[in-house]
N, C-alpha and C positions, 0 to 999 in steps of 0.2 A: 504494500500500500504506500509506504513512504517513498519507495523507489518510483512508483507511478506518479506521485505528486511532484517529485523532483524532475522527472522527465517532462511533465506537463508545464512546469514553471520554466524550464529551459527552452521549450518550444515557444512559449508566449513572451519570453524576455526579448525586448527590442535589441536589434543589432546596433552596435556602436561602431560606425565605419572608421572613426579615428583610431580606436583601440585595435581593430582588426588590421588596419594598414600598419600601425606601429609594430604589431606582432609579426606581420609578414616581412617587414623591413629588417627587423632584428634577426629573424630566422634566416632570411636571405643572406644577410651579412655573415652569419655563421657558416652557411653552406659555401658561400663564395670563398671565405677564408680557408675553410677545410680543403676545398678543391685547389686553392692556390698552394697550400702546403704540400699536398700529395701529388699534384700534377706539375705545376711550374717549378717548385723547389726541386723535385726529382730531376727535371731537365737541367736546371741551373747547376746543381751539385755535380752532375756528370761532367760539366765543362769547367768547373772552377772549384779549387780546394780552399778558397779563402772564405772570409766572412761576408763577402759581397752578396751571395744568394740570400742571406738573412736580411741584409739591408734592402735588397730589391723587394723582398716579400713585404717588408714594412711599408715601403713606398707604394707598392701595388694595392695594399689594403687601405692605406691612408688616402690614396687617390680615388678610390671608389666610394668612400663614405659620403662625399657631397652629392654624388649621383643618387645614391639610395635615400639620402636625407631629403632630396627634392621630392620624392614620392610621398614621404611622410609629411613634409611641410604642406603639401597640397591638401591634405586631409585634416590636419590639426587645427585649421582655422574655421572649420565648420561650427555653426551654432549647435546647441543641444538638439534643437528640432531637426536640423539638417543631418546631424550625425546619426539619427535614428530613422531617417526617411528612406523607405524602400526604393524610391526613385533613383537613388545613387548606386544601386546594385550593379548596373552595367558598367558605369565608370569605375567602380571599385574593381570589378573583375578585369577590366582592361589594364589598370595599373598593377594589379596583382600578377597578371601574366607577365608584364614587362619586368617586374622585380625578379620573378623566378627565372625568366629567360636570361636576364643579365647574370644572376647568381650562378646558373648552371652552365652557361655557354662561354661567358667572358674568360674564365681561366683557361679554357682550351684554346680560345682565339689568341690569348696572350702567349701561351706556350708555342702555338704554331708560328706566331710572329718571331719569337726568339729563335726557333728552328730555322726559319727563312733567313733571318739576319746572320745567324752563325754560318749558314751555308754560303752566303754571299761574301763573308769576310773570313 
């Protein structure tokens, strides 16, 4: 019975687009950073035995934060009424997809760029 009430309350609770986007951005940054560590760092460490790969990782993570923050900033200025308005669902989904595509694809594009540059030089 208590479980049914909790489930019903969760279904009727209004969505807060600000909080949902903030969560997506935070998790997207975690995924991006993890992929940078495992994909890009692996490639860089094969080519360099110095501390340079760690410095490059810090720069790559720091450089992406403003881009992710842009998505969050767009949603944090909503009023309380707007933050719970179902009419924002499509716009939220668009931004959510952009965040996750950036988080999942960008580390591989960066690694590909490093491979191309290293092949040229």
